Structures are given as C-alpha cells and as structure tokens.
C-alpha positions as CSV (number, residue, x, y, z in Angstrom):
1,X,7.8,-25.8,-23.4
2,X,11.3,-24.4,-23.1
3,X,12.3,-23.1,-19.7
4,X,12.4,-19.3,-19.5
5,X,15.7,-17.9,-18.4
6,X,15.0,-15.2,-15.8
7,X,18.4,-15.3,-14.1
8,X,19.7,-11.8,-14.0
9,X,22.8,-12.2,-11.8
10,X,25.9,-11.0,-13.7
11,X,24.0,-9.0,-16.3
12,X,24.1,-5.3,-17.0
13,X,21.2,-3.0,-16.4
14,X,20.8,0.5,-17.8
15,X,18.5,2.7,-15.6
16,X,17.7,6.2,-16.7
17,X,16.6,8.8,-14.2
18,X,18.3,6.9,-11.3
19,X,19.0,9.8,-9.0
20,X,15.8,9.2,-7.0
21,X,12.3,7.7,-6.8
22,X,11.6,4.6,-9.0
23,X,15.1,4.7,-10.7
24,X,17.0,4.6,-7.4
25,X,14.7,1.9,-6.0
26,X,15.3,-0.2,-9.1
27,X,19.0,0.3,-8.8
28,X,18.9,-1.0,-5.2
29,X,16.9,-4.0,-6.0
30,X,18.9,-5.0,-9.1
31,X,22.2,-4.5,-7.3
32,X,20.9,-6.8,-4.6
33,X,20.4,-9.4,-7.3
34,X,24.0,-9.2,-8.5
35,X,23.5,-7.0,-11.5
36,X,26.0,-4.4,-12.8
37,X,24.6,-0.9,-13.3
38,X,24.8,2.0,-15.7
39,X,22.9,4.8,-14.0
40,X,21.9,8.1,-15.6
41,X,21.0,11.5,-14.2
42,X,20.5,14.9,-15.5
43,X,20.7,17.5,-12.7
44,X,21.1,15.8,-9.3
45,X,24.6,14.4,-9.3
46,X,24.8,14.6,-5.5
47,X,21.9,12.2,-5.0
48,X,23.3,9.6,-7.4
49,X,26.7,9.8,-5.8
50,X,25.1,9.1,-2.5
51,X,23.2,6.1,-4.0
52,X,26.4,4.7,-5.5
53,X,28.2,5.1,-2.2
54,X,25.3,3.3,-0.5
55,X,25.4,0.4,-3.0
56,X,29.1,-0.1,-3.1
57,X,29.3,-0.6,0.7
58,X,28.1,-4.1,0.0
59,X,30.2,-6.7,-1.8
60,X,30.8,-5.5,-5.3
61,X,32.9,-8.5,-6.5
62,X,32.3,-9.1,-10.2
63,X,30.0,-6.1,-10.5
64,X,30.5,-2.6,-11.7
65,X,28.5,0.7,-11.4
66,X,29.0,3.6,-13.8
67,X,27.3,7.0,-13.7
68,X,26.4,9.0,-16.8
69,X,25.0,12.5,-17.2
70,X,22.4,12.3,-20.0
71,X,19.8,14.7,-21.4
72,X,17.3,12.1,-22.6
73,X,15.6,14.8,-24.7
74,X,18.7,14.8,-26.9
75,X,19.3,11.9,-29.4
76,X,23.0,12.7,-29.6
77,X,23.3,12.5,-25.8
78,X,21.7,9.1,-25.8
79,X,24.0,7.9,-28.5
80,X,27.0,9.1,-26.5
81,X,25.7,7.1,-23.5
82,X,25.9,3.9,-25.5
83,X,29.5,4.7,-26.5
84,X,30.3,5.2,-22.8
85,X,28.6,1.9,-21.9
86,X,30.7,0.0,-24.5
87,X,33.9,1.6,-23.3
88,X,33.3,1.1,-19.6
89,X,31.4,-2.2,-19.5
90,X,32.8,-3.9,-22.6
91,X,29.4,-4.6,-24.3
92,X,27.4,-2.8,-27.0
93,X,24.4,-2.3,-24.9
94,X,22.6,-3.3,-21.7
95,X,21.0,-6.7,-21.0
96,X,18.3,-5.0,-19.0
97,X,16.8,-1.6,-19.9
98,X,14.7,0.3,-17.5
99,X,13.5,3.5,-19.2
100,X,12.4,5.6,-16.3
101,X,13.5,9.2,-16.8
102,X,10.4,11.3,-17.4
103,X,9.0,14.8,-17.4
104,X,5.7,16.2,-16.2
105,X,4.3,19.6,-15.6
106,X,0.8,20.5,-14.5
107,X,-1.5,22.5,-16.7
108,X,-5.3,23.0,-16.4
109,X,-6.1,22.1,-19.9
110,X,-5.0,21.9,-23.5
111,X,-5.3,25.7,-24.0
112,X,-2.5,26.2,-21.4
113,X,-0.1,23.8,-23.1
114,X,2.3,25.3,-25.6
115,X,3.5,23.4,-28.6
116,X,7.1,23.5,-27.2
117,X,5.9,22.0,-23.9
118,X,4.0,19.3,-25.8
119,X,7.0,18.4,-27.9
120,X,9.3,18.4,-24.9
121,X,7.0,16.0,-22.9
122,X,6.8,13.7,-25.9
123,X,10.5,13.7,-26.5
124,X,11.4,12.9,-22.9
125,X,8.6,10.4,-22.1
126,X,8.2,8.7,-25.4
127,X,10.9,9.4,-28.0
128,X,13.7,8.7,-25.5
129,X,12.4,5.2,-24.8
130,X,12.2,4.6,-28.6
131,X,15.9,5.6,-29.1
132,X,17.1,3.7,-26.0
133,X,15.2,0.6,-27.1
134,X,16.5,0.9,-30.7
135,X,20.1,1.1,-29.5
136,X,19.6,-1.8,-27.0
137,X,17.9,-4.3,-29.3
138,X,21.0,-5.3,-31.4
139,X,22.9,-6.5,-28.4
140,X,19.9,-8.3,-26.9
141,X,19.1,-10.0,-30.2
142,X,22.7,-11.1,-30.6
143,X,22.7,-12.9,-27.3
144,X,19.1,-14.1,-27.5
145,X,18.1,-12.5,-24.2
146,X,16.9,-9.1,-23.1
147,X,14.5,-7.4,-20.7
148,X,13.0,-4.0,-21.4
149,X,10.8,-2.1,-19.0
150,X,9.1,1.2,-19.6
151,X,7.8,3.3,-16.7
152,X,4.5,4.4,-18.0
153,X,1.7,5.9,-15.8
154,X,-1.9,5.3,-14.8
155,X,-2.6,8.4,-16.8
156,X,-2.1,6.2,-19.9
157,X,-5.1,4.2,-18.9
158,X,-7.5,6.7,-17.3
159,X,-6.3,9.9,-18.9
160,X,-5.4,11.6,-15.5
161,X,-6.6,15.0,-14.5
162,X,-3.5,16.9,-15.8
163,X,-3.7,18.4,-19.3
164,X,-3.4,16.0,-22.2
165,X,0.3,16.1,-23.0
166,X,1.4,13.8,-20.2
167,X,-1.3,11.2,-20.8
168,X,-0.6,11.2,-24.5
169,X,3.1,10.6,-23.9
170,X,2.5,7.7,-21.5
171,X,-0.3,6.2,-23.6
172,X,2.1,6.2,-26.6
173,X,4.7,4.4,-24.4
174,X,2.2,1.6,-23.6
175,X,1.3,1.2,-27.2
176,X,4.9,1.0,-28.3
177,X,5.5,-1.6,-25.5
178,X,2.8,-3.9,-26.9
179,X,4.2,-3.7,-30.4
180,X,7.8,-4.4,-29.3
181,X,6.8,-7.2,-27.1
182,X,5.0,-9.0,-30.0
183,X,7.8,-8.5,-32.5
184,X,10.8,-9.3,-30.3
185,X,9.6,-12.2,-28.2
186,X,11.0,-14.7,-30.6
187,X,14.5,-13.3,-29.8
188,X,14.2,-14.0,-26.1
189,X,13.4,-10.3,-25.4
190,X,10.5,-9.3,-23.2
191,X,9.1,-5.8,-23.2
192,X,6.8,-4.6,-20.4
193,X,5.6,-1.4,-18.9
194,X,4.5,-0.4,-15.4
195,X,1.7,2.1,-14.9
196,X,2.1,3.4,-11.4
197,X,0.3,6.4,-10.0
198,X,2.1,9.4,-8.4
199,X,5.4,8.5,-6.8
200,X,6.6,10.2,-3.7
201,X,10.2,11.5,-3.3
202,X,10.7,12.4,-7.0
203,X,11.2,15.6,-8.9
204,X,7.6,15.2,-10.2
205,X,6.2,14.8,-6.7
206,X,8.5,15.9,-3.9
207,X,5.7,15.6,-1.3
208,X,2.5,13.4,-1.3
209,X,0.6,16.0,0.8
210,X,1.6,19.2,-1.1
211,X,1.2,17.9,-4.6
212,X,-2.0,19.8,-5.1
213,X,-0.4,23.2,-4.4
214,X,2.6,22.7,-6.7
215,X,2.1,24.0,-10.2
216,X,5.4,22.6,-11.4
217,X,4.3,18.9,-11.0
218,X,1.9,16.5,-12.5
219,X,-1.6,16.7,-11.0
220,X,-2.8,13.9,-8.8
221,X,-3.1,10.3,-10.0
222,X,-2.6,8.9,-6.6
223,X,1.0,8.2,-5.5
224,X,2.7,4.8,-5.2
225,X,5.9,4.0,-3.3
226,X,9.0,3.8,-5.5
227,X,10.2,0.7,-3.8
228,X,6.9,-1.1,-4.6
229,X,7.3,-0.1,-8.3
230,X,10.9,-1.1,-8.4
231,X,10.1,-4.5,-7.0
232,X,7.6,-5.0,-9.8
233,X,10.4,-4.2,-12.3
234,X,12.4,-7.2,-11.3
235,X,11.7,-10.2,-13.6
236,X,11.2,-12.5,-10.7
237,X,8.3,-10.4,-9.4
238,X,5.8,-9.3,-11.9
239,X,3.2,-7.8,-9.6
240,X,2.9,-4.1,-8.7
241,X,3.3,-3.2,-5.1
242,X,0.7,-0.8,-3.7
243,X,-2.5,-0.8,-5.7
244,X,-4.0,2.4,-7.1
245,X,-7.4,1.2,-6.0
246,X,-7.9,-1.9,-4.0
247,X,-11.1,-4.0,-3.7
248,X,-12.1,-6.0,-0.6
249,X,-14.8,-8.5,-1.4
250,X,-17.3,-9.6,1.2
251,X,-15.5,-11.1,4.3
252,X,-16.2,-12.2,7.8
253,X,-15.7,-9.5,10.4
254,X,-17.0,-11.5,13.4
255,X,-14.1,-10.4,15.7
256,X,-14.1,-6.7,14.6
257,X,-14.6,-4.6,17.8
258,X,-16.8,-1.7,16.8
259,X,-15.8,0.2,19.9
260,X,-12.1,0.3,18.9
261,X,-10.5,2.1,16.0
262,X,-9.2,0.4,12.9
263,X,-5.6,0.1,14.1
264,X,-6.6,-1.9,17.2
265,X,-8.4,-4.7,15.5
266,X,-7.3,-8.4,15.3
267,X,-4.6,-9.2,12.9
268,X,-6.8,-11.5,10.7
269,X,-9.1,-8.6,9.8
270,X,-8.3,-7.8,6.1
271,X,-6.0,-4.8,5.8
272,X,-8.0,-3.3,2.9
273,X,-11.1,-3.2,5.1
274,X,-9.1,-1.6,8.0
275,X,-7.9,1.0,5.5
276,X,-11.5,1.7,4.5
277,X,-12.3,2.1,8.2
278,X,-9.3,4.5,8.6
279,X,-10.9,6.8,6.0
280,X,-14.4,6.5,7.4
281,X,-13.1,7.2,11.0
282,X,-11.3,10.3,9.7
283,X,-14.4,11.6,7.9
284,X,-17.5,10.3,9.7
285,X,-16.2,9.8,13.2
286,X,-13.7,12.6,13.8
287,X,-15.0,15.2,11.3
288,X,-18.7,14.6,11.4
289,X,-18.8,13.4,15.0
290,X,-20.6,10.1,14.3
291,X,-20.1,7.8,17.3
292,X,-17.3,5.2,16.6
293,X,-19.5,2.3,17.6
294,X,-22.1,3.3,15.0
295,X,-19.6,3.4,12.0
296,X,-19.3,-0.4,11.5
297,X,-22.7,-1.9,10.7
298,X,-24.2,-5.3,9.7
299,X,-23.8,-4.5,5.9
300,X,-20.0,-4.2,6.1
301,X,-19.2,-8.0,6.1
302,X,-21.4,-8.6,3.0
303,X,-20.3,-5.6,1.0
304,X,-17.6,-4.9,-1.5
305,X,-15.3,-2.1,-0.4
306,X,-13.0,0.0,-2.7
307,X,-10.1,1.9,-1.2
308,X,-7.9,4.4,-3.0
309,X,-4.3,4.9,-1.9
310,X,-1.8,7.7,-2.1
311,X,1.9,7.7,-1.0
312,X,3.0,10.2,1.5
313,X,6.7,11.1,1.6
314,X,7.8,11.9,5.1
315,X,11.1,13.2,6.2
316,X,12.8,11.0,8.8
317,X,16.1,12.9,9.0
318,X,16.3,16.6,8.0
319,X,19.1,17.9,5.7
320,X,22.2,19.1,7.4
321,X,24.5,21.8,5.9
322,X,28.0,23.0,6.8
323,X,27.6,26.2,8.8
324,X,30.6,27.8,7.1
325,X,30.3,26.7,3.5
326,X,26.6,26.1,3.2
327,X,27.2,22.7,1.5
328,X,25.1,19.7,2.3
329,X,26.9,17.4,4.6
330,X,24.0,15.0,5.1
331,X,21.1,14.8,2.7
332,X,17.5,14.7,3.8
333,X,16.3,11.2,4.3
334,X,12.7,10.2,3.9
335,X,10.4,7.3,3.7
336,X,7.2,6.7,1.7
337,X,4.2,5.1,3.1
338,X,0.9,4.1,1.5
339,X,-2.0,6.0,2.9
340,X,-5.7,5.3,2.2
341,X,-7.3,8.5,1.1
342,X,-10.8,7.5,-0.1
343,X,-13.3,4.7,0.1
344,X,-16.7,3.5,-1.1
345,X,-18.8,0.4,-0.5
346,X,-21.5,-1.4,-2.5
347,X,-24.0,-3.3,-0.5
348,X,-25.8,-6.2,-2.2
349,X,-29.5,-6.9,-2.0
350,X,-31.6,-7.6,0.0
351,X,-31.9,-4.4,2.1
352,X,-33.9,-3.2,5.0
353,X,-37.0,-1.1,4.1
354,X,-36.4,2.3,2.6
355,X,-35.9,4.9,5.3
356,X,-39.1,6.6,6.5
357,X,-39.6,10.1,5.1
358,X,-38.6,12.4,8.0
359,X,-37.2,9.6,10.0
360,X,-34.3,10.0,12.5
361,X,-31.8,7.1,12.4
362,X,-28.9,6.5,14.8
363,X,-26.8,3.4,14.2
364,X,-29.3,2.4,11.4
365,X,-32.1,2.3,14.0
366,X,-35.2,4.5,13.7
367,X,-35.4,6.6,16.8
368,X,-37.5,9.5,18.1
369,X,-36.2,12.8,16.9
370,X,-34.6,14.8,19.8
371,X,-36.1,18.3,20.3
372,X,-32.7,20.0,19.7
373,X,-32.6,18.7,16.1
374,X,-35.4,20.8,14.8
375,X,-33.4,24.0,14.2
376,X,-30.5,22.1,12.7
377,X,-32.8,20.2,10.4
378,X,-34.4,23.5,9.3
379,X,-31.0,25.0,8.5
380,X,-29.8,22.1,6.5
381,X,-26.3,20.9,7.6
382,X,-23.6,20.7,5.0
383,X,-22.0,17.3,4.6
384,X,-18.2,16.7,4.5
385,X,-16.3,13.9,2.9
386,X,-19.2,11.9,1.6
387,X,-18.6,13.2,-1.9
388,X,-15.4,15.1,-1.4
389,X,-16.7,18.4,0.1
390,X,-14.7,20.7,2.3
391,X,-17.3,21.7,4.9
392,X,-17.8,20.0,8.2
393,X,-20.9,18.6,9.8
394,X,-21.3,17.7,13.4
395,X,-24.0,15.2,14.3
396,X,-25.9,15.8,17.5
397,X,-25.5,13.5,20.4
398,X,-27.7,10.4,19.8
399,X,-30.8,10.3,21.9
400,X,-31.9,7.2,23.9
401,X,-33.5,4.5,21.9
402,X,-37.3,4.7,21.8
403,X,-39.9,2.3,20.4
404,X,-41.3,3.1,17.0
405,X,-44.1,1.7,14.9
406,X,-43.1,-0.5,12.0
407,X,-45.3,-1.4,9.1
408,X,-46.2,-5.0,8.3
409,X,-43.7,-4.8,5.3
410,X,-41.0,-3.6,7.7
411,X,-41.6,-6.4,10.2
412,X,-41.7,-9.1,7.5
413,X,-38.5,-7.9,5.8
414,X,-36.5,-7.3,9.0
415,X,-37.5,-10.6,10.7
416,X,-36.7,-13.0,7.9
417,X,-33.2,-14.4,7.6
418,X,-32.8,-13.0,4.1
419,X,-35.6,-10.4,3.8
420,X,-36.5,-10.8,0.1
421,X,-39.9,-9.4,-0.6
422,X,-41.6,-6.2,-1.4
423,X,-40.9,-2.7,-0.1
424,X,-42.7,0.6,-0.5
425,X,-42.5,2.0,-4.0
426,X,-40.5,5.2,-4.7
427,X,-39.9,7.2,-7.9
428,X,-37.3,4.9,-9.3
429,X,-37.9,1.7,-7.3
430,X,-41.0,-0.3,-7.7
431,X,-40.6,-1.8,-4.3
432,X,-39.6,-5.2,-5.5
433,X,-36.7,-5.0,-8.0
434,X,-33.4,-6.0,-6.4
435,X,-30.8,-3.2,-6.2
436,X,-27.3,-2.6,-4.9
437,X,-26.7,0.3,-2.6
438,X,-23.7,2.6,-2.9
439,X,-22.6,4.3,0.3
440,X,-19.9,5.2,2.8
441,X,-18.3,7.4,0.2
442,X,-15.5,9.3,2.0
443,X,-12.4,11.3,1.0
444,X,-10.0,12.6,3.7
445,X,-9.7,16.4,3.8
446,X,-6.2,16.7,2.5
447,X,-7.1,15.1,-0.8
448,X,-10.5,16.6,-1.5
449,X,-11.2,18.7,-4.6
450,X,-9.2,16.4,-6.9
451,X,-11.9,14.0,-8.2
452,X,-10.9,11.2,-5.9
453,X,-14.5,10.2,-5.2
454,X,-15.2,10.1,-9.0
455,X,-12.2,7.8,-9.6
456,X,-13.3,5.4,-6.9
457,X,-16.9,5.3,-8.2
458,X,-15.8,4.7,-11.8
459,X,-13.7,1.7,-10.5
460,X,-16.8,0.4,-8.6
461,X,-19.1,1.0,-11.6
462,X,-16.8,-0.8,-14.0
463,X,-16.6,-3.8,-11.7
464,X,-20.4,-3.9,-11.3
465,X,-20.9,-3.8,-15.1
466,X,-18.3,-6.6,-15.5
467,X,-19.8,-8.8,-12.7
468,X,-23.6,-8.3,-12.9
469,X,-24.4,-11.7,-11.4
470,X,-21.9,-11.5,-8.5
471,X,-24.6,-10.6,-5.8
472,X,-27.4,-12.8,-7.2
473,X,-28.6,-15.3,-4.6
474,X,-28.0,-19.0,-4.9
475,X,-31.3,-20.9,-5.4
476,X,-29.4,-24.1,-4.3
477,X,-28.4,-22.6,-0.9
478,X,-31.6,-20.6,-0.1
479,X,-34.4,-22.4,-1.9
480,X,-37.3,-20.9,-3.8
481,X,-39.5,-20.4,-0.7
482,X,-37.0,-18.1,1.0
483,X,-36.4,-16.2,-2.2
484,X,-40.2,-15.7,-2.4
485,X,-40.1,-17.0,-5.9
486,X,-42.7,-19.3,-7.5
487,X,-41.0,-19.7,-10.8
488,X,-37.5,-19.1,-12.3
489,X,-38.6,-15.8,-13.7
490,X,-39.3,-14.6,-10.2
491,X,-35.9,-15.4,-8.8
492,X,-34.3,-12.2,-7.5
493,X,-31.5,-11.0,-9.8
494,X,-29.8,-7.7,-10.3
495,X,-30.8,-5.8,-13.4
496,X,-28.5,-2.7,-13.0
497,X,-30.4,-0.6,-10.5
498,X,-28.1,1.3,-8.1
499,X,-29.5,3.3,-5.2
500,X,-27.6,5.7,-3.0
501,X,-28.5,7.2,0.4
502,X,-26.6,10.5,-0.1
503,X,-25.9,13.3,2.3
504,X,-28.1,16.1,1.0
505,X,-25.2,18.5,0.7
506,X,-23.4,16.3,-1.9
507,X,-26.2,15.4,-4.2
508,X,-24.6,17.5,-6.9
509,X,-21.6,15.2,-6.9
510,X,-23.7,12.1,-7.4
511,X,-25.7,13.9,-10.1
512,X,-22.5,14.4,-12.1
513,X,-22.1,10.6,-12.1
514,X,-25.6,10.1,-13.5
515,X,-27.7,9.6,-10.3
516,X,-31.1,11.3,-10.0
517,X,-32.8,12.3,-6.7
518,X,-35.6,9.9,-5.9
519,X,-38.3,12.3,-4.7
520,X,-40.5,9.5,-3.7
521,X,-38.0,8.2,-1.1
522,X,-38.2,11.4,0.8
523,X,-35.7,12.9,3.2
524,X,-34.5,11.5,6.5
525,X,-31.6,11.9,9.0
526,X,-28.7,9.6,9.7
527,X,-26.7,10.5,12.8
528,X,-28.3,13.9,12.5
529,X,-27.2,14.5,8.9
530,X,-30.0,15.0,6.3
531,X,-30.0,12.3,3.6
532,X,-32.0,11.7,0.3
533,X,-32.3,8.8,-2.0
534,X,-30.7,8.8,-5.4
535,X,-30.9,6.2,-8.2
536,X,-29.0,5.2,-11.3
537,X,-29.5,2.3,-13.8
538,X,-26.4,0.7,-15.3
539,X,-26.6,-1.0,-18.7
540,X,-25.7,-4.6,-18.0
541,X,-26.1,-7.8,-20.0
542,X,-29.3,-9.7,-19.0
543,X,-28.6,-13.2,-17.7
544,X,-31.4,-15.5,-16.7
545,X,-30.6,-17.3,-13.4
546,X,-30.4,-21.1,-13.6
547,X,-32.5,-23.2,-11.2
C-alpha cells in the first residue's frame, strides 16, 4: 500500500470565517504546523487583525498570512477571493480548504422560517462550500494532493432543536462530503466533515450559559470548545476533542471516597465518571439535599454512565476602551471549558428486590419512616433535575437505621453473590425476567427545559439496542448453579425490558419516552422523595446464549 502523504508544512490553507471560534483555532493550529494562511472574515476585521498579530509574533520564515473580506453568500465574492489568492500566494487555489463560515438563527419551527431566511442559510452553509470546493479542486488535482474539511454540525445527524433550515443545510453538507470523498480520492484529495455541537466564543454562540435566552442564535445542540474542533481538523489528528455525549462503561471505583466531592477523588478514577458525579452532586446533593455519602452506591461501578457536555465561554480579561475615543484598546479575552450538564446511568441485572410499596429508603437501605415525613408525603414533593424539571425538592434528614423485616425472597437475593432468582411480580415484570434499570437522570438547572435529558436517553437507548448482550452473564465464569439455570433456555439474558425508578414528579417526562407507570410496583420514598416504577420494552434481536 502506498504511503499517505500527510505532511502539511509549507502548504497553503484557506480558512473561511477565521475571525473567531473554530476558524481562529484552526488558524493557530495550522500556523503552528508551518502552513501559510489565507483567512477570510465578513464583519469583524478587528478580531482577525488581532489574530494575525498574535500569529506573526512567532517565526514566519517561509510562510505568509493574507486577510480577505468575503461575503460567502455571494458567488462573485468567492470568485474574487480566488483571484486574490492567486495574486498574493502565487497559486491557483489552496492546498487545504477549511470551509467554516456559517450562519444560524433560532426559530421555533418551520412556520417561523421565511423563504428568504431558508435560502440565506442554505447559501451560506451549503452553497458556499460547493463553490469553494469547485474552485479549489483544479489546483488540488493538478498537484495530486488536497485536503478539504467542511464544518458541519451535530444537527445534521440528530436534527437539532432549532427549526429545520439549519439542520437541512448541515445535512446537505455531510451528504456532499461523502460524494466528493468518493469521487476525488483517486486524485490524492481527502474530503471530510466535522460535526461539533455548539461552539463557545462565536457569533452563533457568544456565551455558553446565555444561549437559551438569545433569539439571534442557534438553539442548543451542546457546545464544544473551538480548540478541540480545530485540533480534529488537522490531518495528523482525526479525532474530535470534547465529545457531545460520553459513555463510561463499568469500571472499578474501589478508592472512590463517597464522603468527598467529585473533584477530590484519586487521579485514576475515570474523568467521565467524575463528570457524572459533578452533575449528580449539583442536582441531588446540593439541590435536593441528599447526603453526599449516599450519592455513590454499589451499582455505580457495574453501570454504564452517559454524560452530556456543553462548553462555557468565560471572560478572563474584560474589554478595555480608550476613555477619550471609545475605541477598543484591548479586546475581551476568554477561555472555553467543557462542562458536564447532564447524566444518566443504566444498571445491569441482577438487582435487589423491587422496593416495598410505601417503603422509606435512605442510602438504598429500607428504614423506618420518620414521623415528620407524613405531611411531606401527603403533599407530594416536586422533583428537580431527575427529568429536567425546574422545581426544587429538599429531602428530610435521614433517620437512624432501624431493623426491618425482609421476605424470604429478599433474603435469598440480597445474600447471594450474584442474586439471580425470582422477585415479586409487578404489572410489567413477571418477577423473573432480567431487566436493566435506568436511573440517576439529572440535568443541571442552567440547561433545563432544552430536551437535554431526552438526548441523553436516546443515546443510551441506541447503545442498548446495538449491544443487547452486553450485560448478559458469563456461564463460564459463574456456572449454571449460581445463575439458577437448569438448561440453556433458563440462562438469564436480557430481552429488552427497561425499568426506571422515577421521581413521581417527572413521570410525564419518562412517559414521553415510551415508559409506562408500573402500578403493581407501588410507590416508595428515596431520600424522602416519592418514587414510582416505570417500564419500557425495547425491540432487540433475540440471541440465544451459548453454554
């Protein structure tokens, strides 16, 4: 196989929309690799001048930076750009094209989008990349080498929650990429796209925390740092930086100190799990007053945890203006950090017995209900965070542990090393069928009301449907006796049943996802908050376990 030439030093890169965000971050990375730059902007000349000044402080020997004002919505303006590149760089087109300039404006739905707005979005986000690529290809084919990168969006994949015009423009970009990549690979030209979520520090999203109040920007698809996206744009690094949603598979947490917060844990504890705990501490501990030592439980090490991230753009140095002229003498400086904003976990079977109807649980232990809980229980507290709600719930102080009476089934299942066996039957569970349990759903207050919980659940559901045997026990490791199976047909295996112990106040959220309240499971209290059982069956491919 011929060696792929990924050396970019000495080549010319054209970056559109380079005055900030992804474009500026790409410029910094490529300049650092020894690449000459042709940078475009439309409105913000000051920012791009500051960027050029920053870059040229380093050794510029053998390299050149040019700046071009371009309206990418105009075919004539793009054609003039290529004339300028030929005049100033001495070649007909770039060796590397990063089509980044974009447009996005928030609308509630299709009825709010005018034909003019739809055309404008398509022209900027899709047609411009078509024209830029068409003008770049001849030079790339002539030299047998070229790299083209489109900056698409996660909205192209999941549709986003903005109106349809933005998703359509980005989905078209992704489709065009696939076609071009196939047709031009034989010329040594690669074509790729990146699909980040929202990016902090851009015209589209000036602030990660205020995006939801801004009607002139794209609705949330969870921000990503521009530096991470720029790094992915480099040919030597193909991975995206911060993930939109991260998955932490089961992991040992032996040294996790449940009495300390997430940021005071040993360095070897996986970061994604610590991020999940950051969200859970914000929602369950600080907001709902659950004791910190009760938040981590025995199910966490054996569970899968999903975490959604946003990027928060924070000002490190404020803008300074000349008192006399009002002109900016020092621009605002900011940094973008990834912030976990939502989490969910899926616990594999086997499970402890279903909670007792009317039971009072603290730290997953059944306790005697304290007298002061009666009035609160009658009133029905409203849950916060578990499904993205906005109200707060304070759990009463945990009472002292008291002895309770367990059934023979409880004792058998809790005392065995892997408590496979029967449980009490409920409306949707026959007491024996293995199920996975969804729980610890939490979204931090600043990001509620924007379907974050739903996006996390869809990611988890898709994973479960694609990995139906992931949690099935190993007969080789455990043996038939411990699995309580007399034949291969009795080996516990997951058939798609999902159960959730939902805070009563957020059952409507789970119902939107297809869950139904399991009346037979009853109602109980966890850390003083009323819970009910809910169930959903996923359609998965049946696989017979091998003995």
